C-alpha positions, 0 to 999 in steps of 0.5 A: 500500500505504501509503495502505491501511495508513494507512486501517487506523489510527484517530486517536489520540483513539479509542483505546478503539474501535480494534480493534487495541488493548485498551480497559482502562487498564493497571495496573502489576501486573507481578509476576514470580513464581517457583514452586517446591516446597521438596520438589524445589528443594533435593533433591540426591539423584539416585537417582530410584527409582520409588516411592522413600522419602524416605531413598532419593530425598531431599527438599528442605528450607526451609533449602535455599532459602538466601541463595545460592538467593534471590540467584540467583533474584532475579537472574532478575528475580523479585519474588515467591516462590510456595512450593508444598506448604508446608502439612502434608498426608497422606503415607505417611512417618512421623516420631517423633510423626507417624504415616504416613497410610493408603496407601489414601487417599494419592496417592504416597509423599510425598502430594499437597500439596493433600490438607491434613492440618493447615491450621495446620502445615507439612510435616515433610518440609521441615524439618531439625528436625521439631519446629522445622518452623514456625520453619524456615518462619518463617526462610524467610519472613524470609530471603526478605523480606531479599532484597527478595522477597515470599512467596506460599503456597497456600490450599486452600479446597475440600477437605482430606485424609480424615485431616484433624486439626489438632494445631497449631491455636492454643488455642481453635480448634475443629477442622474437623468436630468439632462437625458433625451427622453425621446430616445430609447437609447442615447450614449450619454443618457443615464437611463433607458426609455420606452418613449410614449409609454407609461410605466405600469405597476405589476398587476397583483402587487400587494406591498404590505399584505393586509395593510395599506402603504403610502400612496398605494393605488396600483399606479405610479407616474413615470412617463416615459417609462424607464427600463427595469433594473434586471434588463427588462426593456418593457413598460410592464415588468412582472411582479417577479422583476426588479420593478422597483428599480430602473437600469442605468445606461453605460453605453450599451444599446441592448435593443441593437445587438448590445452595440457599445458606445464607450468613446467618448466616455459615457456620462454615466461612467463619469457620474459613477466615478464621481460617486465612488470618489465622494465615498472614498474621500470619506475614508471608506476602504473598499466597495462590494460592487453589486451585480458587477457582471450586469455592468460592462467590464470596460467600465470597471477597467476604466473606473477602478484604476481611476479610484486607485489614483485617489486611494491606492489601497482601495479594494473592489469586491465584485458580486459575480456568478460566471466562472468563465468570466472570472479572468476577464473581471480580474485581468481586464476589470481590475477587481481585487476579489470576486464572489465564490458563490457558484463554486465553493458556496454551492458545493459546500451547501450540497455537502451540508444538505447531504446531497453532494460529494467531495468532488465538489470541493476538488472541482473548485480548486482544480477548475472553478477558481481557474487559478484565482483561488486566492482572490475568491471571497468565500462565505456560507451566508450573506444577505442574499442566501438562506441561513444555515440553521433554517429548515430551507438550508441545513436545519442545524447550525453545527453543519457549518463546522466542517464547511466553514472550516473548508471555506476559511482555510482552503485558500489564501483569499478572503472569508466572510461571516454574516451577522447572526451566523455565529449564533445559528440564526434560523430566520424563522417566520414571515417578516412581511415582504420577505416571506418565510424563505429561510433568509433574514429580511433586508426589506422589513423592519425586524429584530434578529432573535438569536442575534438579539440574545447575544446583543442582550439589550446592548451589553453584547455579552451573549448572556442569553445564548444557550450553551450550544450557541456559545460553543458555536460562536466560540468555534467561529471565533477560533476559526476566523482568528486562526485563518487570519493569523496562520502563515500557512493559511494566509499565504501557503501552498495547497495539497489535497490528500484525498487520493493519498488516503483513498485506501486508508482504513476508515477514510470515507471519501464521501464524508471526509475531506483533507488537505495541506496548507504550507509555507517554509515557516509553517505546515498545517493539515486540515481534516473535516467530517461532514457526517452528522451521525458517524464518528471516524477513526482514520489513520491518515497517511502522509506519503514520503514525497509529501513530507519532502514537499513540506520541507520536513526532515524525513528521518524525524518523528512528526508531531501534530498540534490542533490549532483549532480545538487546542489540546496536547500535541499528538505523535501520530495521525490516528485521528478521531473525527466526531460528527460535524467536526474539524481539525487543523493540525500544525505539523512539526518535527519532534 
């Protein structure tokens, strides 16, 4: 058996040709991102009335993300804060001088954070003093930096709210659409696409607040001529399943004429969006998560990202992307720093957590799906778009995240992300209003996040109301993310998969177990996970001699293995015990 295993490993010098390794040179890109919606994070109200108002269900504020909150989050190993839903967006809530939007073109009482109403302002819901809302956001940025954390925010480039109008734009800025020729369906310097001579029609059957009545709700919305809808619907009558509350921005692509491009001279929309990004960069934001990046021409990114890095060279751009065939284009031509790894690792791990997939799903990601860009792919198991792990629609058990999140955080040297509430097993129970019972935490409604609120504990942020199991789960995330952000091997090490090397090993069940090495000259770690929720395995893991050589370890020395994730004394063998839904991260050292 040993001879066979030795034959499986090629010499150390042929690293790039070895089918068990990645071919890329890893980069130290191990950002540890914590995503939160300020609207949800600090909300202490637990009423959770479906379709409830801001006064009934409450709303978190920028000021709730205080020094204590930032201290607690940084203790999780976090390096970057992604504040989601900061920009002013369409809402059914009114304040003095800030009227509510027409409910017929708003999704949810609070409104979608991705239907931006003013690129130059922040959501008044998030401020204690509505008139000082920008100052409160600026204080949050400064406070975040004081804790040694970086600030990320959303940039939504593809679409805006139907009610878009900037009251806060700087002097001299011309509003989007203000100078458009509305007699033309397309013009290179128009900011929007039009349907001349047609009135916009609210989708039939749209019921914004269920049994309640929203502001201005009458099944009508005055928009003439009608504008194209955000998800590329060039019709005055979008369906209720479209992004009908938004209008698509024109980047110089004539969709009605075979997508002909008009990029020279630089389209007006490009310049306006560059100026918006510069505005927020000068408020000391450190990076942008770019919504639906692939719905905007890559030529725009190729132009705008270098423009922004002239203003702040350290700025980072993360693209929400779903087409692996285009990763190289958006990295090499579009200049993105990072892209989502959703259709690759996320989808594969989701299948495994639901007992529907196999380990080939992981192998495919590092061999094929990432296409040599593993260290630039953002890995996650939850975000505002995806279902909660603990929900019945996903895995039904937050502990199923333990092996999957370990792989997500350690497989590559790229960034990893945690979504607020994931660390305490939030299951997103119930129907919040516009957001039905779908396993997701609403981004459309005013709501309290119940399991997160147990940790929040009315602002004490001590987790006193969490169950013992929740405390253990949160501690796992803290240990894992801290390790991922501090381990040299995980941050920038090479990768070597051990599935083939152990396919004949007793009790190594390749349907449930996955193992790999991450290593530099200074540190070598072995990661082993068990996806089974019922079976304990006792494999005797094998490290072939050529693999030991590859790690730079002396062949004539006994090796020891210390568990960096779970603690405990170093062991002298790889006779392992892998309990259901467990993970080990073993540092390898000569004795």
